[in-house]
C-alpha positions as CSV (number, residue, x, y, z in Angstrom):
1,M,-15.8,-51.8,-19.0
2,L,-15.3,-48.3,-17.6
3,R,-17.8,-46.9,-20.1
4,W,-20.4,-49.4,-18.8
5,V,-19.7,-48.4,-15.2
6,I,-20.1,-44.7,-16.0
7,F,-23.3,-45.3,-18.0
8,I,-25.0,-47.5,-15.4
9,S,-24.1,-45.0,-12.7
10,F,-25.7,-42.3,-14.7
11,Y,-28.7,-44.4,-15.4
12,I,-29.1,-45.2,-11.6
13,L,-28.8,-41.5,-10.7
14,L,-31.5,-40.5,-13.2
15,S,-33.7,-43.4,-12.1
16,I,-33.4,-42.3,-8.4
17,Y,-34.8,-38.9,-9.3
18,G,-37.6,-40.5,-11.3
19,F,-38.4,-42.7,-8.3
20,Q,-38.5,-39.7,-6.1
21,A,-41.3,-38.2,-8.2
22,I,-43.2,-41.5,-8.2
23,K,-42.8,-41.9,-4.5
24,T,-44.1,-38.4,-3.8
25,I,-47.1,-38.8,-6.0
26,F,-48.1,-42.4,-5.3
27,K,-48.1,-43.5,-1.6
28,T,-49.0,-47.1,-2.4
29,N,-45.9,-49.4,-2.3
30,W,-46.8,-51.5,-5.3
31,V,-46.6,-48.5,-7.7
32,Q,-43.1,-47.7,-6.4
33,Y,-42.1,-51.4,-6.8
34,V,-43.4,-51.4,-10.4
35,F,-41.2,-48.4,-11.2
36,I,-38.2,-50.1,-9.7
37,A,-38.9,-53.4,-11.6
38,I,-39.3,-51.5,-14.9
39,A,-36.0,-49.6,-14.4
40,I,-34.2,-52.9,-13.7
41,L,-35.9,-54.7,-16.6
42,I,-35.0,-52.0,-19.1
43,I,-31.3,-51.7,-18.2
44,G,-31.0,-55.5,-17.8
45,N,-32.5,-56.1,-21.3
46,F,-30.2,-53.4,-22.8
47,I,-27.1,-54.9,-21.2
48,Y,-28.1,-58.4,-22.3
49,N,-28.6,-57.4,-25.9
50,F,-25.5,-55.2,-26.2
51,T,-22.9,-57.3,-24.5
52,G,-21.6,-60.6,-25.9
53,A,-24.4,-60.9,-28.5
54,S,-23.4,-63.2,-31.4
55,E,-24.5,-60.6,-33.9
56,G,-21.7,-58.3,-32.8
57,R,-22.4,-54.8,-34.1
58,V,-25.4,-55.8,-36.2
59,L,-28.5,-53.9,-35.0
60,T,-31.2,-56.6,-34.8
61,P,-34.8,-55.9,-33.9
62,P,-34.3,-57.1,-30.3
63,K,-31.4,-54.7,-30.0
64,S,-33.4,-51.9,-31.5
65,Y,-36.2,-52.4,-29.0
66,A,-33.8,-52.6,-26.1
67,F,-32.4,-49.3,-27.2
68,G,-35.9,-47.8,-27.8
69,F,-37.2,-48.6,-24.4
70,L,-34.0,-47.4,-22.8
71,L,-34.2,-44.1,-24.7
72,A,-37.9,-43.6,-23.7
73,F,-37.1,-44.3,-20.0
74,L,-34.0,-42.0,-20.0
75,V,-36.0,-39.2,-21.6
76,L,-38.7,-39.6,-18.9
77,N,-36.2,-39.2,-16.2
78,L,-34.2,-36.5,-17.9
79,V,-37.3,-34.3,-18.0
80,I,-38.0,-35.0,-14.3
81,V,-34.4,-34.4,-13.1
82,P,-34.0,-30.6,-13.7
83,I,-37.4,-29.9,-12.1
84,L,-36.8,-31.9,-9.0
85,F,-33.2,-30.7,-8.8
86,A,-34.4,-27.1,-8.8
87,E,-36.8,-28.0,-6.1
88,D,-33.9,-29.6,-4.1
89,I,-32.0,-26.3,-4.3
90,V,-35.1,-24.4,-2.9
91,R,-35.5,-27.0,-0.2
92,L,-31.8,-26.8,0.7
93,I,-32.0,-23.0,0.9
94,A,-35.1,-23.2,3.0
95,G,-33.5,-25.7,5.4
96,A,-30.4,-23.6,5.7
97,Y,-32.4,-20.5,6.4
98,D,-34.3,-22.2,9.2
99,K,-31.0,-23.4,10.6
100,F,-29.2,-20.1,10.7
101,S,-32.1,-17.7,11.4
102,A,-34.0,-19.7,14.1
103,K,-30.9,-21.5,15.3
104,E,-32.7,-24.8,15.0
105,S,-31.4,-28.1,13.7
106,F,-31.1,-28.4,9.9
107,Y,-34.4,-29.6,8.4
108,M,-35.0,-30.3,4.7
109,P,-38.6,-29.6,3.8
110,S,-40.5,-32.4,2.1
111,R,-41.0,-32.6,-1.6
112,R,-44.2,-31.0,-2.8
113,R,-46.6,-33.3,-4.6
114,F,-47.6,-30.6,-7.0
115,V,-44.0,-30.2,-8.2
116,S,-43.7,-33.9,-8.8
117,L,-47.0,-34.0,-10.6
118,V,-45.8,-31.2,-12.9
119,A,-42.5,-33.0,-13.5
120,L,-44.1,-36.4,-14.3
121,G,-46.8,-34.7,-16.4
122,L,-44.3,-32.9,-18.6
123,A,-42.0,-36.0,-18.8
124,S,-45.0,-38.2,-19.9
125,I,-45.3,-36.2,-23.1
126,P,-42.0,-37.2,-24.8
127,F,-42.1,-40.6,-23.1
128,G,-45.5,-41.3,-24.5
129,A,-44.5,-40.0,-27.9
130,L,-41.5,-42.3,-28.1
131,L,-43.6,-45.3,-27.1
132,Y,-46.2,-44.3,-29.7
133,G,-43.4,-44.0,-32.3
134,M,-42.3,-47.5,-31.6
135,H,-45.8,-49.0,-31.7
136,K,-47.5,-47.0,-34.5
137,G,-45.3,-44.2,-35.9
138,K,-42.7,-46.3,-37.7
139,Y,-45.4,-47.7,-40.0
140,N,-47.4,-44.5,-40.4
141,F,-46.7,-44.2,-44.1
142,R,-47.4,-40.9,-45.8
143,V,-47.6,-40.1,-49.5
144,L,-46.2,-36.7,-50.2
145,D,-47.0,-35.1,-53.6
146,Y,-44.9,-32.4,-55.3
147,T,-45.2,-30.7,-58.7
148,L,-42.0,-29.3,-60.1
149,H,-41.8,-27.0,-63.2
150,F,-39.0,-26.9,-65.7
151,D,-38.8,-24.7,-68.8
152,D,-36.6,-27.1,-70.6
153,L,-38.5,-30.3,-69.8
154,P,-39.1,-32.2,-73.1
155,D,-42.7,-31.8,-74.1
156,A,-43.3,-35.6,-74.1
157,F,-42.5,-35.7,-70.4
158,D,-45.0,-33.0,-69.3
159,G,-46.9,-34.6,-66.5
160,Y,-44.4,-37.4,-66.0
161,R,-44.7,-38.9,-62.5
162,I,-41.9,-40.4,-60.4
163,T,-42.4,-42.3,-57.1
164,Q,-39.3,-42.2,-54.9
165,I,-38.7,-44.4,-51.9
166,S,-35.5,-44.5,-49.8
167,D,-33.8,-46.2,-46.8
168,I,-35.8,-49.4,-46.7
169,H,-33.5,-50.9,-43.9
170,S,-35.1,-54.3,-44.2
171,G,-33.1,-55.7,-41.3
172,S,-35.3,-53.6,-38.9
173,F,-38.7,-54.8,-40.1
174,D,-40.9,-56.8,-37.7
175,N,-44.4,-56.6,-39.3
176,K,-45.0,-58.2,-42.7
177,E,-48.6,-57.0,-42.9
178,K,-47.5,-53.3,-42.6
179,I,-44.8,-53.7,-45.2
180,E,-47.2,-55.4,-47.6
181,Y,-49.5,-52.4,-47.2
182,A,-46.7,-50.0,-47.9
183,V,-45.5,-51.8,-51.0
184,K,-49.1,-51.8,-52.3
185,L,-49.3,-48.1,-51.5
186,V,-46.2,-47.4,-53.7
187,N,-47.7,-49.4,-56.6
188,D,-51.1,-47.6,-56.1
189,Q,-49.5,-44.3,-57.1
190,A,-49.3,-45.7,-60.7
191,S,-46.3,-43.5,-61.5
192,D,-44.3,-43.8,-64.7
193,A,-41.1,-44.8,-62.8
194,I,-40.1,-45.9,-59.4
195,M,-36.8,-44.8,-58.0
196,F,-35.1,-46.2,-54.8
197,T,-32.3,-44.1,-53.4
198,G,-30.3,-46.6,-51.3
199,D,-29.9,-48.3,-47.9
200,M,-31.8,-51.5,-48.7
201,V,-30.4,-53.2,-45.6
202,N,-28.8,-52.3,-42.3
203,N,-25.6,-54.3,-42.8
204,K,-26.1,-57.7,-44.5
205,S,-27.7,-58.8,-47.8
206,S,-29.3,-61.7,-45.9
207,E,-31.6,-59.1,-44.2
208,M,-33.4,-58.6,-47.6
209,V,-33.9,-62.3,-48.4
210,P,-37.2,-62.6,-46.5
211,W,-38.5,-59.5,-48.2
212,K,-37.3,-59.7,-51.8
213,D,-40.4,-61.4,-53.2
214,L,-42.6,-58.7,-51.7
215,F,-40.5,-55.8,-52.9
216,G,-40.1,-57.6,-56.2
217,Q,-43.8,-56.8,-56.7
218,L,-42.9,-53.1,-57.2
219,S,-43.6,-52.2,-60.8
220,A,-43.9,-49.1,-63.0
221,K,-44.3,-48.6,-66.8
222,D,-40.8,-47.3,-67.3
223,G,-39.1,-49.5,-64.6
224,V,-37.8,-49.6,-61.1
225,Y,-34.4,-48.0,-60.6
226,S,-32.0,-48.0,-57.6
227,V,-28.7,-46.9,-56.2
228,L,-26.7,-48.0,-53.2
229,G,-26.6,-46.3,-49.8
230,N,-23.9,-46.2,-47.2
231,H,-25.4,-49.2,-45.3
232,D,-25.5,-51.4,-48.4
233,Y,-21.7,-51.9,-48.4
234,G,-21.5,-53.7,-45.1
235,D,-19.1,-51.2,-43.6
236,Y,-20.7,-51.2,-40.1
237,V,-20.1,-54.9,-39.2
238,R,-17.0,-57.0,-38.7
239,W,-16.4,-59.5,-41.5
240,P,-14.1,-62.6,-41.3
241,S,-12.3,-61.4,-44.4
242,E,-12.5,-58.8,-47.2
243,E,-13.6,-61.5,-49.5
244,E,-16.7,-62.2,-47.3
245,K,-17.5,-58.5,-47.3
246,A,-17.2,-58.3,-51.1
247,K,-19.4,-61.4,-51.5
248,N,-22.1,-59.8,-49.3
249,L,-22.2,-56.8,-51.7
250,D,-22.4,-59.0,-54.7
251,E,-25.3,-60.9,-53.1
252,L,-27.1,-57.7,-52.5
253,I,-26.6,-56.6,-56.1
254,N,-27.9,-59.9,-57.3
255,I,-31.0,-59.7,-55.0
256,Q,-31.8,-56.3,-56.6
257,K,-31.6,-57.9,-60.0
258,E,-33.8,-60.7,-59.0
259,M,-36.3,-58.2,-57.7
260,G,-36.4,-56.4,-61.1
261,F,-34.5,-53.3,-59.9
262,D,-32.2,-51.7,-62.4
263,L,-29.3,-50.8,-60.1
264,L,-27.1,-47.9,-61.3
265,L,-23.5,-48.1,-60.2
266,N,-22.1,-44.8,-61.4
267,E,-24.1,-45.3,-64.6
268,S,-26.8,-43.6,-66.6
269,R,-29.9,-44.7,-68.5
270,F,-32.2,-42.9,-70.9
271,I,-36.0,-43.0,-70.6
272,E,-37.5,-42.3,-74.0
273,K,-41.0,-41.2,-75.0
274,D,-42.4,-40.1,-78.3
275,G,-38.9,-39.6,-79.7
276,Q,-37.7,-37.5,-76.8
277,R,-35.7,-38.5,-73.8
278,I,-34.6,-37.7,-70.2
279,A,-31.4,-38.9,-68.7
280,L,-31.4,-40.9,-65.4
281,V,-28.0,-40.8,-63.6
282,G,-27.2,-43.0,-60.6
283,V,-24.1,-42.7,-58.4
284,E,-22.8,-45.0,-55.7
285,N,-22.8,-43.6,-52.2
286,W,-21.0,-40.3,-51.7
287,G,-21.2,-38.6,-48.3
288,K,-19.1,-36.1,-46.3
289,G,-18.3,-36.5,-42.7
290,G,-16.6,-39.9,-42.8
291,F,-19.1,-41.7,-45.1
292,K,-18.1,-43.8,-48.1
293,K,-17.2,-41.8,-51.2
294,A,-17.7,-44.3,-53.9
295,G,-19.8,-42.1,-56.1
296,D,-18.2,-40.9,-59.3
297,L,-20.4,-38.2,-60.9
298,K,-18.1,-37.8,-63.9
299,K,-18.2,-41.5,-64.7
300,A,-21.9,-41.8,-64.1
301,S,-22.6,-38.9,-66.5
302,S,-20.0,-39.8,-69.2
303,K,-22.7,-41.1,-71.7
304,I,-25.1,-38.2,-71.5
305,D,-25.1,-34.7,-73.0
306,A,-25.0,-31.4,-71.2
307,K,-28.3,-30.5,-72.9
308,D,-30.1,-33.6,-71.7
309,F,-32.8,-33.2,-69.0
310,K,-31.2,-35.0,-66.0
311,I,-32.5,-36.7,-62.9
312,L,-29.7,-37.8,-60.5
313,M,-30.1,-40.5,-57.9
314,S,-27.6,-40.0,-55.1
315,H,-28.2,-41.4,-51.6
316,D,-26.6,-38.7,-49.4
317,P,-27.8,-35.0,-49.8
318,S,-24.4,-33.8,-48.8
319,H,-23.2,-34.9,-52.2
320,W,-25.7,-32.5,-53.9
321,E,-24.5,-29.7,-51.7
322,T,-20.8,-30.4,-52.1
323,E,-20.4,-31.6,-55.7
324,V,-23.6,-31.8,-57.7
325,I,-24.7,-28.2,-57.8
326,Q,-21.0,-27.2,-58.3
327,D,-20.7,-29.5,-61.4
328,D,-20.4,-28.2,-64.9
329,Y,-23.6,-30.1,-65.8
330,H,-27.0,-28.9,-64.7
331,Y,-28.8,-31.7,-62.8
332,H,-32.4,-30.6,-62.9
333,L,-33.6,-32.9,-60.1
334,T,-31.6,-34.9,-57.6
335,L,-33.3,-37.6,-55.4
336,S,-31.7,-38.4,-52.1
337,G,-32.5,-39.9,-48.7
338,H,-30.1,-40.9,-45.9
339,T,-31.1,-38.5,-43.1
340,H,-34.4,-40.2,-42.1
341,G,-35.3,-36.8,-40.8
342,M,-33.7,-38.3,-37.7
343,Q,-37.0,-40.2,-37.3
344,F,-37.9,-37.4,-34.8
345,G,-39.2,-33.9,-35.2
346,I,-42.1,-31.6,-35.6
347,E,-43.8,-31.0,-38.9
348,I,-46.9,-28.9,-39.6
349,P,-47.1,-28.2,-43.3
350,G,-46.9,-24.5,-44.0
351,W,-46.0,-23.8,-40.4
352,V,-43.3,-25.8,-38.8
353,K,-40.6,-28.1,-40.1
354,W,-37.9,-28.9,-37.5
355,S,-35.7,-31.8,-36.5
356,P,-32.4,-32.0,-34.6
357,V,-30.9,-33.4,-37.8
358,K,-30.9,-29.9,-39.3
359,W,-27.8,-29.2,-37.2
360,R,-26.0,-32.0,-39.2
361,Y,-27.6,-31.6,-42.6
362,K,-28.5,-28.4,-44.3
363,Y,-30.9,-30.3,-46.6
364,W,-32.6,-32.9,-44.6
365,A,-36.2,-33.4,-45.7
366,G,-38.4,-32.3,-48.6
367,I,-37.8,-30.1,-51.6
368,Y,-35.0,-27.6,-51.9
369,K,-33.8,-25.4,-54.8
370,E,-30.3,-24.0,-55.3
371,M,-28.8,-22.5,-58.4
372,G,-31.8,-23.5,-60.5
373,Q,-31.5,-27.1,-59.4
374,Y,-33.9,-29.1,-57.2
375,I,-33.3,-31.9,-54.7
376,N,-35.8,-34.0,-52.8
377,V,-34.6,-35.5,-49.6
378,N,-36.9,-38.4,-48.8
379,R,-37.5,-39.0,-45.1
380,G,-37.1,-42.8,-45.5
381,F,-39.3,-45.8,-45.8
382,G,-37.9,-47.8,-42.9
383,Y,-36.1,-47.0,-39.7
384,L,-32.8,-47.7,-38.0
385,G,-31.5,-47.6,-34.4
386,Y,-34.5,-46.2,-32.5
387,P,-37.3,-48.6,-33.7
388,G,-39.9,-45.9,-34.3
389,R,-40.7,-42.5,-35.7
390,V,-42.1,-39.4,-33.9
391,G,-43.4,-36.5,-36.0
392,I,-41.2,-37.5,-39.0
393,W,-43.2,-40.2,-40.7
394,P,-42.1,-42.9,-43.3
395,E,-42.4,-41.3,-46.7
396,I,-43.4,-42.3,-50.2
397,T,-42.7,-39.3,-52.5
398,V,-44.6,-38.7,-55.8
399,I,-43.1,-36.0,-58.0
400,E,-44.8,-34.8,-61.1
401,L,-42.7,-33.0,-63.7
402,K,-44.4,-30.1,-65.5
403,K,-43.3,-28.1,-68.5
404,G,-43.0,-24.3,-68.1
405,A,-43.4,-22.0,-65.1
406,P,-46.0,-22.6,-62.4
407,T,-49.3,-20.8,-62.7
408,A,-50.2,-18.3,-60.0
């Protein structure tokens, strides 16, 4: 209860500053009333969705939108506050100067409309971006193509194409038409294999039931492979019993089988072509920083040889950093996801690649190479928490394997 009191007090304080900017710019009462009504509606909707909801800790689409609108409104006011607060300090100094120099009564100068216009103009940029991310950005699917060269790639696999998707988070979806488009976009890449690197749901297997027929349409010549992510285990929701939690995971595993996904649970497979082969290794989730460590790299690789060309599917890139590149085996390519690129950042290919998530994960989006081994960290297919994406768009990755060194 105390946390709610503190939070609401903080929200009211920020909103008062935002209102001051609106009041200074717009002299008509109805605009001011609209701002107040929006502020009340946003906090009321947030409180309604996050107190006493039957879903408990499950993040449903209504909860996500309640959080999204709250976040956008808070950011709007957070940008306004320091500007108007700085103006308040100047006003206070000016009033004090008049008081003590002219020995007049203390008088606080009025707010300047120009300053409020600047504050509101600057605040409207992230505010508008967050709203755009909720309306359009979350389904702004991008296909990213990479070509990776390996001296020891079997000749038969020169030009082999893999499509990777990750972090579906089906419990967040609210637009079937957009998801149908994205599934078709994956199939349109006509890759030799499709690999999904975990987090099919937010919390419960039931979230995938309305979507399993659609994702069951994913197909590739050499199959569709998958691993589990941290959200697939149901660790972030309260269960009546451990038996119910285990049943939920079993149901999700069965759903993947029904969809035609070959789920690798600390296992390996061989993909063969013209008498040659590459090894596909899939581990359960392994992540540092409090995340589940069910992945067993030794067990998953027990049936392959050190000389095999190896592709590893591991949901969390911290596994690659901490264990994979330190392993005795050389894993040529690891496919991960998990970070979502925080669903927020700035990317201009060849110029800028930044997101706050870089302070949490060293390898957070795209291709990296360490100790002669590659990892691709997929930015994610879906979204979680904030129901949108700004600058870090939903990703479908296509990786082409080439024999030999890259040409100049």
